[in-house]
N, C-alpha and C positions, 0 to 999 in steps of 0.2 A: 163785702156786702154788695148786693145788687142795688144800684140806684137808678133813677128814672131814665137816664140816658140809655142804659142797657135794656131796661124794661120796655122802652119805647120801640127799640129794634126788635125785641122779642114779641111785641104786641101783647104783653102780659099786663100784670097789675102794677100800678104805681100810685104815687100820690103827688098832688100839686105842691109846689115849693111852699114850705112853711105851713102846709095844711096839717090837720090832726086826724083826718079820716081818709081811708083808702078810696081811691077813685074806682069806678067800675071799668071792666075791660072794654076797650074801644073808646073811652073818653079821651079827649084831646089833652095832651100833657104839655105844660109850659116848661121848656128846658132853658135854664139859665145857670149852669153849673159854675161854681167858683173855681179858680185855678188850683186851689189847694184842698186838701182834704181835711181827719180827726185831729181830734177837734176837741180842744180843751183838755187833752190828756197829758200824760207824762210817761217817760220810760219806766219800766218796772225795775225793781231791784234784781240783782243776780239771784236766781232761784226763787224770785217772787212769782206767784201764781204759776207754779211749776207744772201743773197739769195742762196748761195751754200750749198747744203744739202748732207747728206750721205744716201744712199739707203741701210739701214740695214747693213752697214759695207761692202757691196759687191761692190758697184759702187757709183758714185757721180751724183748729179742732180742739177737742177737750178729752183728755184721758179720764174716763169715769170708772175704770176697772183696770187692773194690771194688764189685761189683754184687749181692751176695747177703747177705741177713740170714736167719739160722736162728732159729726160735722153736718153740713147742709147738702141736701140732694142736688141743688142746682150747681154745686161744685163738681159734680160728676164722680165717676169711680176710677179705678185703675191706678190708684196711688201705690207705689212700690215701697214707700217709706214715709215716716213722719220725723219731724225735727224737734228735739227738746233743747231749749236754750233761749237766749235773748236776742240773737241777731242771726238771721238766716244766712248771712254772708260771712259771719265771724266764726271764731273758734270758741272752745270752751263748752260747747253743747254736745249733743250726741244724736246719731241717726239710729232709728229702730225700724227694721223691715216689717212689712205687713204680710199677712197670710192671704187675706182677701178683703175686698171692700164691697159693700152693697148700698144701693140707694132705694128709698121707698118707692114702690111702683106708683107713678103718677104724681109723686111728691114734688113740691116746689114752692116758690114764693106766692103768698096770697091766700093759701088755703090752710095754713097752720100745720102742714105736714112736710115741711122742708127737712126731711130726716135722711140721714145716711150714717154709716159707721164703717170703720175698718177694724178687722181682727188682726192683732199683732202676731207676728211669727214667733216672738219671744216676749215673755211678760216683763213689765217694768215694775219692780217691787221696791224701789228705793225712793219713790216719789209719794209724798203724803196725799192721799186722795180726798177730794171734796165730794161728798155724795150728792146724788141727784135729789132735788126737792120732790117729795112725794107725800101722798095722803093728806092728813090735816095740816101739814107744813105749808101747803100751797095757799092757805088762808092769808099768808103774808103778802101775796101778790095784789096789793091794793094801790090805788093812785097815791102818789107822793112817797112811796116806799123807796128808800135809797138803795141803789144797786151799783155794781161795778162791772163794766164791760172791758174785756181784754182781747187784743188781737195784734196781728202783724201787718196790718194794712196801711193805707195812705194816712198821712198826718199833716197837720199844719205847723209842725215844729221839728221836722226832720225827715229823713229818707224813708222810703218803703222798706219793710222787712225787719223793723225793730219792734220787739214786743212792748206794747204800751197799754196803759190802763186809764180809764176815765170813770169818774164817779158822777152819776146822774140819778134820775128818778123815773119811776114808772108813771106814765100818763094815764093809761087805761088798758084793759084787756078787751079785745075785740070779740065780736060774735063768731069769728073763725078760730077762736082759741089762740090768737097771737097777742103778744104783749107789745104795745106801742110805747117806746122808751126814748127819753132824751130830747134834745132840742136846745135852742139857745146857745149853740156853739159846742155842745157836748154830745158826741155821737160816735158811732162807728163809721167805717167807710170801705171803699173797695179794697179787697184783700183780707178784711176782717170776717168775711162771710164764713159761716159755720162755727165761728168762735163763741166763747161762753159769755153768759151774764151770770154773775154771782150775787147772792143775797145773804145777809147775816141774820141768823135767828137770835136776835138781840134779847138779852135778859129782860128788857122792858116788855116783851111779849107775854111774860108770865113766869111763875116760879119754876116751871120745868124747862124753860129755854136756857141755853147754856152758852150763848155767844159764839157758837160754831157756825160755819158757813155751809151753804148749799149752792149747787149750780142748777140753773133751770132754763136759761135761754140759749137758742141757736140763732146766731145772726143771719137774717134772711134778706131783707131788702129795705129800701127807703128812698127818700128824695135827695136833695142836695146835702152833701156831707155837712153835718152840723145842725140839720133841721129835725133830727129824730129819725127813728127807724122801727121796723117791725121784726119781731123775733118769734120763731116757732118755739114751743116749750117741750122740753124733754119728757116730762111726765105723761104728756099726751101720746107719746109714741113708745112707751116702755114695753107694752106687750109685743110689738113688732121687733124692737131692738133685742129683746130677750129670746124670742122664738127663733129669730134668724141667726143670732150669734151662739145660741145654746148656753148662755151664761146668765146667771142671776146678777143683775146690776143694782139691785135695791136691797141693801143689807138690813133695812129696818121694816120693809113693807113687802107685801105681795105685789104683783104687777097691776092689780086693780086698786092699789092704795090702801088695802087693809093692813093695819098694824100687825107685824109679825117679825119681831126682832130676831136676827140671827147673830152669829158670833162677830160679824163685822160692824154691828150697830153700836160702836163706841170708838172713842179716840179720834174724833174728827177735828181738823185744824181750827184753831181760834184766830191765828194770824197768817193765813196762807199767802198774803201779799207782801209780808215783811221781808222774806228772803233770808239769805245767810248761807254760808258755805259756798262750795263751787261744784260745778258739774263734773269736773275731773276727779274730785274726791267724793263728796256727797253733799247734797243740799240738806240744810238743817230742817228738821221737822217743826221745831218750835212747840209752843204749848198746845195741848190737845184737851178736848172735853172728855168727860167720863161717859158712862153708858147713857145713850139718848133715851129720854122719857117724855118728850113733848107730846107724843100722840098716844101714849100708853105706858104700861108698866115696863121698867127696864129689864134687861137680861137677868135671868137667874144665874147664880154662880155655876161654874163648870169646872170640876176637878177630875172628870172621868176621861181617860185617854181614848183616842180613836182606835179603830181596828184596821188592819191591813192584811191582805192576802195576795200573793203573787199568782196570777192566773196563768200567764204564759211567760216563759217556757215551763214545761212540766219538770218536776223534781226528778233527778237521776236520769234525765233524757240524754241521748247522744245525738250530735248533729255533725254531719260530715260535708265538707266542701270538696268539690272536684279536684283531685290531685293534691289534697291537703290544703286547699285555699281557705282563707278566712271565711267565716260563715256569718251572714247578717241575720239577726233575730229581732223580733218585736217583743218587747217586754211590757206586759200589761199588769197593772196592780188595781185591785178593788179596795178602796178605802171608805170607811163609814164612820160617822160621828153623830150620835143622836142628840147632842146638846148644841153647842155653838156652831158646829160644822167643821169640816176639814179645811185647813188653810193651805197646806202644802204636802206633797208627797215627794220624798227624796229617794233617788235611786242609789243603791250601794253595790259596788262591784268589789269583791274581795275585801269588804269592810270599808272601802273608801267612797266618799260622796262624789258622784260624777254627774249628777243632773237633778233638776227639780221640775215638778209640774204643779200648777196652781189651780187647775180645774179638771173635773171629770170629763171624759175618761182619762185616767192617768196612764199614759202610754208613751213609750219611746220606740220609734221605728228605725229599722236599718242599723241597729247597733252591731258593729263589726267585731267578732271575736276571733282571735288567732287560736292556733292549736293549743290545747291544754285543758285543765279542769278548772272550772270557774264557780265561784259562789256568788249568787245574786241575792241581794237583800233589799228591803224597802222600809223606810221610816215615815210614818204619817204624823203630822203635827197639826193639832186643831187650832182654832182661832183664839184659844186661851193658852197656847203653847204647851198643852199636854202632849206627850209623845207616846206613840205605840209602834211596835215593830212587827213586821211580817216574819213568818217562819222562813228561813233561808231556803233557797232552791239551789241545788248543786247540779251542774251539767258538765258533759264532756264534749269538746269540740275536736273532731278528728281523732278522738281517743275515747274509750269507754268512760262513763261517769264513775266516780268512786263507788265501790260497793258500800251499802249501808252497814254500819257497825251492828253486829248482832246484839240483841238484848242479853245482857249478862245476868247470871243468877248466882246465888250463894252456893257454897260447897255443900253437896249432899252427902249423906252417909252418917252412920251412927257414931263415927269417931270424932265428928265435929263437936266442938264445945261452944259454938257461937249461938246456940239457941235456935228457936223456931222462926217462922215467918214474921211474927210480930216483933221480933227483935228483943224479947224480954228475957232471953236466956242469960244465965250468968256464966262467968268464966269457968266455973266447975261443972257446967252443964246441968245445974239443978233448976231448970225452969219449971215453973209451976203451971202445968196444963198448957205448954206451948204447942202451937199448931204446926204440924208438918206439911211438907209440900204436897202430899197426897190428900190433904184435907182432914187427916185423922188428928186426933188430939192425943198427945203423949202424956204419960203420967208424970207426976213430980219426980225429980231426980233423973229424968231421962237425959240422954246425951244431946238432945236437941237435933233430931234427925232432919236434915235437909232444909229447904226453904230458900227464899231469895235474900235472906239476911238483911233486912232493912236497917239493922243496927249498924252493920259495918259497911253496907253499900256495895251492890253489884253494879247498879247503873250510876251515871253521872249524877251529881247532887241536884243539878237543875233540870234533869230530864232531857237535856239537849244532846246534840250529836257533836262530839269533839272530832269532827271530820278533818282529815288532812289530805292534801293533794300535792302533786309534784311541784318542785321548786322551779326557780327561774321564770316566774310569771311577771316580774316587775316590768320588763319591756313590753310584754303583751298587754298588761293593764294600761300602760301609756297609750298603746294603740287604740284600745277600747275608748279611753277618755278623749283622744283626738277625734275618733269617729263620732262621738256624741257631740262634740263642739262643732264639728263641720257640718252636721246635718240639722235640718229644721227640727225644732222641738215638736214632738208629737206628729200627728197626722197632717196631711194636706187636705184641703177642703175646697170644693169648687165654689166659685163666686156666684 
C-alpha cells in the first residue's frame, strides 16, 4: 500500500494521519510514521485465501480467473511471475509465469482507477476462485460492513512477506469511487498494495444470499499503517480489464453489471479463508454455494454437450520438414456451447491427452511432430461437465497422410440373398418390394439385387473411420508431448 511518506515524495494524494477524508493535491502532509506496520491481523492458514498472490515480493495481487491476476497500477508492470503460497521466502508454494501485464493508462492512487492486471502464461485451475463483486451485489458496500483484507506486506507482528489477513469494516465510499476501509490499528500497509479486500454475501442480506464470498477491493494508498486506507474497486474497471485481457471475468454479469449468469455462476467458496491441504498436493476447496441467484434467476439446467471442430491443420494434409526434420504446427480448435459455456478444450494426439486450453481462441502453437502419421483430436468440456468431441484430423509428417478408407457397399448381383437397400430381405431372398441400388423396386420373391445392405453392414456401425497408421509412434508421441510442455500455452501477446 502507498502511504503518506511515499505519496509526499510523489507529490500525489494522501491523507493526514488519523483523518477520514482525502487531502487535496498540494496540501501539506504531517508525517509521523510509526516504526512498524499491519496491523491487527494474523497469518493466514495454509491454503487460506489461496487467490491472494505475491507480485515478485513487491506488491500483492488477486487471481480472479484461471488466467488473470488483478493488482494496482502504481505497482508498475513487467512482472515475470506471481507467487502462490503463504511465505514469499519459503517453500510449499508455487511460481506461475506471466504472459504479459498491463496498467490502466493514467491510473493510480486517488482517482479510483488504480487498476492493473497480468495475464498468466498458464492457467491455474486447482485454486477455488472468489468472483468479483458485481451488479446488485455492490449494494453490500455500506458503512460498517465487515470485510477482510489480505496481503504480503509489512506487519506489526512479524516479518515482511508473510500472507496475513485482517478483519475490519468499511468506513465510506468516496466520490472518486474508492472505499475507505479500516483504522483503529486494523489496516493494510506497504507491500499489500494491489491486494484484495473480500466481502461475504451473508444470508442475512436476504433469502437469495448464500454466504459465499466476493472480492472487490484493490489496495491503493493510505496514511500511517493502522489508520485506514483507500481502495480502488474492481467492478469499476471491469470493462477495461475484460477488453484488454480478452477474457470474461464476471460469470454472473455483463461488464456493465447486468445480470447474465453463465456456466461459472455457481459453486463459489463459502470458507475461502479456512484453508486446508497443501500446495504440493492440492488445496482443499471446502464447502461451496449452489447457483447464485442474489441478482436474478439462477442458471437453467444444461445437459447439452458442447461442439468442437479442428480448424488447423487440415485433415489428410501432408507436412514436410527440410531433410526430414520435425515439423512445428499450430493446432486450432473452435468450440461452442450455447448453454453454460465452454470450460475447457483438451488436445488429443493419438488418443492421449497432451494439453488443455481454458479460453478462446483454443490454440496450441509450435507443436513439434516427428516423422509419421498422426491423429489429432479435441475434447470440449462445458461448465456442467458435458463432453463433446471433434472429428479427428489425420496428418502425415514427412510422409503422406493415410488414404481415406473408401465407402464400402453391399454385394450387388442377383445371386445375393441379403435383400435390398432397406435391409428387409430374407435369407431366401423373398423380400417384398425391396429397393435395388438403381432405385428400382423389385417384386416379391426377388433375389434382392444389389444395395448397400444396411442389414449386414458395409460401413462401420458408427459411421467413423477405423483408420490405422504405421507403428512405432510411441517415441514420437513422447516428443510431441515434451514439445507441448516446453512451449508457452497458446499464443504470445504483446503487452
